C-alpha positions in Angstrom: -25.3 55.2 14.2 -23.4 57.8 12.1 -21.3 55.8 9.9 -18.6 57.3 7.4 -17.7 54.6 4.7 -14.2 55.1 3.2 -13.3 53.7 0.1 -11.2 54.1 -2.8 -13.8 53.3 -5.3 -18.0 53.1 -4.7 -17.0 49.6 -6.1 -19.8 46.6 -5.7 -18.6 46.0 -2.1 -18.8 49.4 -0.8 -21.9 49.7 -2.4 -23.7 46.5 -0.8 -22.6 47.7 2.8 -23.8 51.0 2.2 -27.2 49.6 1.0 -27.2 47.1 3.7 -25.9 49.6 6.7 -28.9 52.2 5.3 -31.3 49.2 5.4 -30.6 48.8 9.2 -31.4 52.2 10.3 -27.7 53.9 10.3 -26.9 57.2 8.8 -24.3 56.3 6.1 -22.5 59.0 4.6 -19.5 58.2 1.7 -16.1 59.5 0.9 -13.6 58.2 -1.7 -10.1 58.2 -0.5 -6.8 58.9 -2.7 -3.3 59.1 -1.5 -3.7 62.9 -1.7 -7.1 63.0 0.3 -7.0 65.0 3.6 -8.6 62.2 5.6 -8.2 64.1 9.1 -10.2 67.1 7.9 -13.1 64.6 6.0 -13.4 62.8 9.5 -13.8 65.8 11.4 -16.4 67.2 9.0 -18.4 64.2 9.0 -17.9 63.8 12.8 -18.9 59.9 12.5 -19.5 57.7 15.3 -17.8 55.0 13.2 -15.5 54.4 10.5 -15.9 51.6 8.2 -13.5 51.0 5.3 -15.0 47.9 2.7 -12.2 48.5 0.3 -9.3 50.8 0.8 -5.9 50.3 -0.6 -4.2 53.3 1.3 -3.5 53.4 5.1 -5.5 55.4 7.4 -3.0 57.7 9.2 -2.9 57.5 12.6 -4.8 60.8 13.7 -7.7 59.1 12.4 -7.5 55.7 13.8 -6.3 56.9 17.1 -9.3 59.1 17.6 -12.2 57.2 15.9 -12.6 53.5 16.1 -12.1 52.3 12.3 -13.0 49.2 11.0 -11.1 47.3 7.9 -12.6 44.7 6.0 -10.1 42.2 5.0 -11.4 39.6 2.5 -9.0 37.0 4.0 -9.7 34.7 7.0 -8.4 35.4 10.3 -4.6 35.7 10.5 -4.4 36.2 6.6 -2.6 39.6 5.5 -1.6 41.0 2.5 -3.1 42.9 -0.9 -3.9 39.7 -2.5 -5.8 37.5 -0.7 -8.3 36.3 -2.9 -5.9 36.0 -5.7 -4.2 33.6 -3.4 -7.5 31.8 -2.5 -8.1 30.8 -6.2 -4.7 30.1 -7.0 -4.3 27.4 -4.4 -7.8 25.7 -5.1 -8.8 26.7 -1.6 -12.1 25.2 -0.8 -13.1 28.2 2.2 -12.0 31.4 2.6 -13.2 34.4 4.9 -13.6 37.7 6.2 -12.2 39.4 9.1 -13.2 42.8 10.1 -10.4 44.3 12.3 -9.6 47.6 13.5 -7.0 49.8 12.0 -3.8 50.7 13.8 -0.2 50.9 12.6 0.4 47.6 11.3 -1.4 46.6 8.1 -3.9 43.8 8.5 -2.7 43.7 12.1 -5.6 45.3 14.3 -8.1 43.6 16.8 -10.4 41.6 15.2 -14.1 42.8 15.8 -16.1 39.9 13.6 -15.0 37.2 11.2 -16.9 35.3 9.1 -16.7 31.9 6.9 -17.9 31.4 3.1 -17.1 28.5 0.7 -15.0 28.7 -2.6 -16.4 27.3 -5.4 -14.9 26.9 -9.0 -15.5 30.2 -10.2 -13.1 33.6 -11.2 -12.1 35.9 -8.6 -14.3 38.8 -9.2 -17.5 36.4 -8.6 -16.0 35.0 -5.6 -15.6 38.8 -4.5 -18.9 39.7 -5.5 -20.9 36.9 -3.9 -19.4 34.7 -1.5 -17.2 37.2 -0.1 -19.6 39.8 -0.4 -22.0 37.9 1.5 -19.4 36.9 4.7 -18.4 40.8 4.3 -21.7 41.6 4.9 -22.2 39.5 7.7 -18.9 40.7 9.5 -19.6 43.9 9.3 -22.8 43.9 10.7 -21.9 41.6 13.4 -19.0 44.1 14.0 -21.2 47.4 13.9 -23.4 45.9 16.5 -20.8 45.0 18.7 -19.3 48.9 18.3 -22.9 49.9 19.3 -23.2 47.8 21.9 -20.4 49.7 24.0 -19.6 46.5 25.8 -17.8 44.2 23.5 -14.0 44.0 23.8 -12.2 43.1 20.1 -9.6 40.4 20.5 -5.9 41.4 19.8 -4.5 39.4 16.9 -1.4 38.3 19.4 -3.8 36.5 21.6 -5.1 33.9 19.0 -4.3 30.6 19.2 -2.9 29.2 15.8 -5.6 26.9 15.9 -7.9 30.2 15.8 -6.2 31.0 12.6 -6.6 29.6 9.1 -4.8 32.3 6.9 -1.3 33.4 7.1 0.3 36.5 5.8 1.1 36.4 2.0 3.0 38.6 -0.4 1.6 40.1 -3.5 0.6 37.8 -6.2 2.5 39.0 -8.7 2.8 38.5 -12.6 5.7 36.2 -12.5 3.3 33.9 -10.1 0.8 34.3 -12.7 3.3 33.2 -15.8 1.2 30.4 -17.9 3.9 28.0 -19.8 1.7 26.8 -22.4 3.5 23.7 -23.2 3.5 22.1 -19.8 0.4 23.8 -17.9 -2.5 21.7 -17.9 -6.1 23.2 -18.3 -6.7 23.0 -15.4 -3.8 24.9 -14.2 -4.3 27.5 -17.0 -7.8 28.0 -15.8 -7.2 28.4 -12.6 -4.3 31.0 -13.1 -6.8 33.0 -15.4 -9.6 32.8 -12.8 -7.2 34.4 -10.2 -6.7 37.5 -12.5 -10.0 37.5 -14.2 -11.1 40.8 -13.7 -7.8 42.5 -12.5 -4.7 42.5 -13.2 -5.5 39.7 -15.8 -2.7 37.3 -17.0 0.5 39.0 -18.6 0.9 36.8 -21.8 2.3 37.0 -25.6 -0.1 36.5 -27.9 0.4 36.6 -32.0 3.4 38.4 -31.4 2.4 40.9 -28.9 1.7 41.5 -25.3 -1.5 41.1 -23.8 -3.3 40.5 -20.3 -5.9 38.0 -20.6 -9.0 37.9 -18.7 -11.2 35.0 -17.9 -10.5 31.4 -18.5 -13.1 28.5 -18.7 -12.1 24.8 -19.9 -12.6 23.5 -22.9 -12.9 19.4 -23.0 -13.1 18.9 -27.1 -10.9 20.8 -29.2 -7.1 19.9 -28.9 -3.8 21.2 -30.9 -0.6 22.6 -30.4 0.2 23.7 -26.8 -0.4 27.9 -27.2 -2.0 28.0 -30.5 -5.3 29.4 -31.3 -8.0 26.9 -32.3 -11.1 28.9 -32.6 -13.4 31.5 -31.6 -16.9 31.8 -30.0 -18.7 34.7 -29.4 -15.8 36.8 -29.2 -14.0 34.5 -27.1 -10.9 32.8 -28.4 -9.8 29.5 -27.5 -6.1 28.6 -27.0 -4.8 25.0 -26.7 -2.8 24.2 -23.5 -0.9 21.1 -22.7 -3.8 18.7 -22.4 -6.8 20.6 -24.0 -7.5 24.0 -24.3 -9.1 26.7 -22.7 -11.5 29.9 -23.7 -10.3 33.2 -23.0 -13.4 35.7 -23.1 -11.5 39.4 -22.8 -8.0 40.9 -23.8 -6.8 44.4 -22.8 -3.2 45.6 -23.6 -0.9 46.6 -21.4 -0.7 50.1 -20.0 2.0 52.4 -21.0 3.1 53.9 -17.3 1.8 57.7 -17.0 -0.7 57.2 -20.0 -4.6 56.4 -19.5 -5.8 52.6 -18.3 -6.6 50.6 -21.6 -9.5 48.7 -22.6 -10.6 45.3 -21.8 -12.4 44.0 -25.0 -13.9 40.7 -26.2 -11.1 38.8 -27.2 -11.5 38.8 -31.2 -12.1 42.6 -31.1 -9.2 43.4 -29.4 -7.2 41.3 -31.9 -9.0 43.0 -34.9 -7.0 42.0 -37.9 -4.3 40.3 -36.1 -6.5 37.2 -35.5 -5.7 34.5 -38.4 -8.5 32.7 -39.8 -10.1 30.5 -37.0 -13.4 28.6 -37.2 -16.3 29.9 -35.6 -17.5 27.4 -33.2 -20.8 27.9 -31.7 -21.7 26.1 -28.5 -25.3 24.4 -29.0 -28.2 26.5 -27.4 -29.6 23.4 -25.6 -26.8 20.8 -25.0 -29.1 18.8 -23.3 -27.2 16.0 -21.4 -23.8 16.5 -23.0 -20.6 17.2 -22.0 -20.8 20.7 -20.2 -19.7 23.0 -23.0 -19.1 26.6 -22.2 -21.5 29.2 -23.7 -22.3 32.9 -22.7 -25.6 31.9 -23.4 -27.4 28.6 -22.6 -31.1 27.3 -22.7 -32.7 24.2 -21.4 -35.9 23.0 -20.1 -37.7 21.5 -17.2 -41.5 20.5 -18.2 -43.4 23.6 -18.9 -40.7 25.9 -17.5 -37.6 27.1 -19.8 -34.6 28.8 -18.5 -32.5 31.5 -20.9 -29.4 31.5 -19.0 -26.7 34.4 -19.7 -23.7 35.3 -18.2 -21.5 38.1 -19.7 -17.9 39.7 -18.6 -19.0 42.3 -16.1 -22.5 42.3 -17.1 -21.8 44.3 -20.0 -24.0 43.7 -23.1 -22.3 45.0 -26.7 -24.5 45.1 -29.4 -23.8 41.7 -30.8 -24.2 40.4 -26.8 -27.9 41.9 -27.0 -28.6 40.6 -30.9 -27.3 37.0 -30.0 -29.2 36.9 -26.5 -32.5 38.4 -28.6 -31.9 35.4 -31.2 -31.9 32.9 -28.2 -35.1 34.7 -26.6 -36.9 34.1 -29.7 -35.9 30.4 -30.0 -37.0 30.1 -26.2 -40.4 31.5 -27.0 -41.0 29.1 -29.9 -40.9 26.6 -27.7 -44.0 25.1 -25.6 -43.6 26.5 -22.1 -45.6 28.5 -19.8 -42.9 29.8 -17.9 -39.6 31.5 -19.2 -37.2 32.3 -16.9 -34.5 35.1 -17.6 -31.2 35.1 -16.3 -31.0 33.0 -13.5 -26.9 32.2 -12.6 -24.7 33.5 -10.2 -23.1 37.1 -10.4 -24.1 40.0 -12.4 -27.8 39.9 -14.1 -26.8 42.9 -16.6 -25.0 46.6 -16.5 -26.8 47.8 -19.9 -24.8 48.4 -22.6 -20.7 47.9 -23.1 -19.3 51.3 -22.6 -15.6 49.5 -23.6 -16.9 48.2 -26.7 -18.3 51.7 -27.4 -14.9 53.6 -26.3 -12.8 51.4 -28.6 -15.3 52.0 -31.6 -14.1 53.8 -35.0 -17.3 56.0 -33.9 -18.6 55.9 -30.2 -21.5 58.0 -31.3 -22.8 55.1 -33.7 -21.6 52.5 -31.6 -23.7 54.1 -28.5 -26.8 54.3 -30.7 -26.3 50.6 -32.4 -25.7 49.3 -28.7 -29.1 51.1 -27.2 -31.2 50.1 -30.0 -30.1 46.5 -29.5 -30.7 46.6 -26.0 -34.3 48.3 -26.7 -35.2 45.1 -29.1 -34.3 42.8 -26.4 -36.4 44.7 -24.0 -39.3 45.2 -26.4 -39.3 41.2 -27.0 -39.8 40.8 -23.4 -42.6 43.2 -23.0 -44.5 41.8 -26.0 -44.4 38.4 -24.8 -48.3 37.8 -23.8 -48.2 33.9 -24.3 -46.2 33.0 -21.3 -45.3 34.2 -18.2 -41.4 35.9 -17.8 -39.2 35.5 -14.9 -36.2 37.7 -14.6 -33.9 35.7 -12.2 -31.1 37.8 -10.5 -28.5 35.7 -9.0 -26.1 39.1 -9.1 -26.5 42.7 -9.4 -28.2 44.8 -12.3 -27.4 48.4 -12.7 -29.0 50.9 -15.7 -30.4 49.2 -18.7 -29.7 45.8 -17.2 -32.2 46.8 -14.4 -34.7 48.1 -16.7 -34.0 44.9 -18.9 -35.1 42.8 -15.7 -38.2 45.2 -14.7 -39.6 44.3 -18.1 -40.5 40.8 -17.2 -43.6 39.9 -15.4 -41.9 38.9 -12.2 -38.3 39.7 -10.7 -36.7 37.3 -8.6 -33.6 38.3 -6.5 -31.2 36.7 -4.5 -31.3 38.5 -1.1 -27.4 39.5 -1.7 -28.6 41.7 -4.8 -27.8 45.4 -5.1 -30.0 47.5 -7.7 -29.0 50.9 -9.7 -32.2 51.4 -11.6 -30.8 54.9 -12.8 -28.6 56.1 -15.9 -27.4 59.7 -14.6 -24.0 58.9 -13.1 -23.3 58.1 -17.2 -24.6 61.4 -18.3 -27.6 59.5 -20.0 -31.4 59.9 -19.8 -31.8 56.3 -20.6 -33.8 54.1 -22.5 -34.8 50.3 -22.3 -38.7 51.5 -22.0 -37.6 52.9 -18.4 -40.4 55.5 -18.6 -43.1 52.7 -19.0 -41.8 49.9 -16.7 -40.4 51.8 -13.7 -43.2 54.3 -12.8 -45.5 51.1 -13.6 -43.9 49.3 -10.7 -42.8 51.6 -8.2 -44.9 54.8 -9.3 -44.2 58.3 -10.5 -43.0 59.9 -7.3 -40.7 56.7 -6.5 -39.3 56.3 -10.2 -38.1 59.9 -10.2 -36.5 59.7 -6.9 -34.5 56.6 -7.7 -33.3 58.1 -10.7 -32.5 61.3 -9.5 -30.9 59.9 -6.1 -28.8 57.4 -8.2 -28.1 55.3 -5.3 -27.4 51.7 -4.6 -30.6 49.7 -3.4 -31.0 46.2 -1.9 -33.3 43.5 -3.1 -35.1 44.0 0.1 -35.8 47.8 -0.7 -36.4 46.7 -4.2 -39.4 44.7 -3.0 -40.5 47.7 -0.5 -40.6 49.8 -3.5 -42.1 47.3 -5.8 -39.4 46.7 -7.9 -38.7 42.9 -6.5 -41.4 40.3 -6.4 -39.6 37.5 -4.8 -36.5 37.5 -2.7 -34.6 34.1 -2.3 -32.1 34.3 0.6 -29.7 31.4 -0.5 -26.0 31.3 -1.2 -25.2 32.1 -4.7 -24.4 28.2 -5.9 -28.1 27.5 -4.9 -29.8 30.2 -6.4 -30.0 28.2 -10.0 -31.5 25.3 -8.4 -33.9 27.0 -6.2 -35.3 29.3 -9.0 -36.2 26.2 -11.1 -38.1 24.7 -8.3 -40.0 27.8 -8.3 -39.9 28.2 -11.8 -41.5 24.6 -12.3 -44.2 25.2 -9.3 -45.2 28.3 -11.2 -45.4 26.9 -14.6 -48.0 24.3 -12.8 -49.8 26.5 -11.0 -54.1 26.4 -11.8 -53.7 30.2 -11.7 -51.1 30.5 -14.5 -53.1 30.0 -17.5 -55.5 33.2 -16.4 -52.4 35.2 -15.2 -51.2 34.9 -19.3 -54.7 35.7 -20.6 -54.8 39.0 -18.1 -51.4 39.7 -19.0 -52.1 39.8 -22.5 -55.2 41.7 -22.1 -53.1 44.4 -19.6 -50.8 44.7 -22.8 -53.3 45.1 -25.2 -54.7 48.2 -23.1 -51.9 49.5 -22.1 -50.8 49.6 -25.8 -53.9 51.4 -26.6 -53.4 53.9 -24.1 -50.0 54.7 -25.2 -47.8 52.5 -27.7 -44.5 51.1 -26.7 -43.3 53.0 -29.7 -43.9 56.3 -28.3 -41.9 55.3 -25.0 -39.0 54.3 -27.0 -39.0 57.4 -29.6 -38.9 59.9 -26.5 -36.1 58.0 -24.7 -34.3 57.7 -27.8 -34.4 61.2 -28.7 -32.8 62.4 -25.7 -30.1 59.2 -26.0 -29.4 60.4 -29.7 -29.1 64.1 -28.7 -26.5 62.9 -25.9 -24.8 60.5 -28.2 -24.0 62.6 -31.2 -23.3 65.8 -28.9 -19.5 65.7 -28.0 -19.9 68.3 -25.8 -22.1 66.1 -23.5 -21.0 64.8 -20.2 -21.6 61.2 -21.2 -18.3 61.1 -23.3 -16.0 62.4 -20.9 -17.8 60.0 -18.3 -17.7 57.2 -20.5 -13.8 57.9 -20.8 -13.3 58.0 -17.2 -15.0 54.8 -16.2 -13.5 52.5 -18.9 -9.9 53.9 -18.4 -10.2 53.8 -14.7 -9.2 57.7 -13.9 -9.2 58.1 -10.2 -12.1 60.3 -9.3 -10.7 63.9 -8.3 -13.1 64.1 -5.5 -16.0 62.1 -3.9 -19.4 62.7 -6.1 -22.0 64.8 -5.3 -24.8 62.2 -5.1 -22.8 60.3 -2.3 -22.7 63.5 -0.2 -26.3 64.2 -0.3 
């Protein structure tokens, strides 16, 4: 079918629905919709067989939904209505949730139901839940609904005909800041973490800190440090630790409030956001390998299971600042000093990596210099992976990867992906040439022609397509919560395989042969020459594109690459 996707943004769910529908043989077009978009005119131009809205904050006009079947993807269970469905799910501590695909009509979230899917709600933040369990359920429901529309025989079920037993959601009001407010004197750690996680990516929890108003983003419990409720206790890797009524929480990021009519503000590592306001606090690093001790929050962790090592990392939004890269490189070197034959890089749920940290770059006194420092730190990390010749390195992607983060994965000997992963192995949309040795790794895996197509088209692909193109070696079809455990089993099996030592020896010989043919330094020099020119020329599109991205400036029109 010819399917038109309409969305407020080409976000993670829209990208996944786009890629999945394409993999299922449909002809898919995309239009980004704002309040000023002439949607009836847009739809007439596309003449679709079906319209699907994976993420839309504006109502579809009657002129459109009365003439075309329009499917709305609502991230809530049957019977749920309202714009804050997932906020409520996390805030209430729900153990299951769902996604409903319903037909647009003149009643918001009140249309006939074409499909629905259930999903568990693990103890994670709203954005993690959205990109994983909710996205899995959404794809299942969308594919079911599309098949039902294509059959021409299915009758969607009016919500008025549903019995109360068929519903486990209900209409809920918008989740406003007064509901998110933290009472540091009386709220327990569990309560504070739940409030923070219900707002983790957007909008954050509005709060007063050190005499200023901030939006707090993300939250992790701390079980050892204590102090007067509301007081700051320590820092760790850019995060701040703040005391609750019965313990403490780690808050990774802060964002100042947005002034009406002004551009969006930057979400930054908490210590960087506070700057000189931050009082003297102890830096309390987490042990890289906590062993069997109490669960300690850290964005980087190492563990071993026999001859397999696991270097896990998770940075907010998948963005890797200069500091993130340097700390991860230090941990990688530690892991490489251990007597293992297989090293798994990644392995957690949610984002693997999206490359350099554009928010930190935008906030820098000299964004060009910070861009340069960040890309060199990323290159140093990738170089360490590429030159590891005494063991096999596996990149385990439990979540999406893009730009330099995708190239970090390709530096490994094997790439394992959860089936739900979306890959964006390109840089063009940020006005960048790219680095991270992509001119070596991408053609090496996919061939020069396919590498050129991927970087020029700049479109998302599924893990399945990545496997067909040579970018992915193994696909794990499992829930997000099971990915780490399944990866561990496979890594142990690989480490004990009789052929592994021979593969390591062959890998070393291949690296030496490639180095003799063309040194890695030559690839880096070529890439960085292009990046230096872009970073230090204020007229290059990168600077405006970066600014628009981090300050969430709405797109004036659908980007050209989505219309191809």
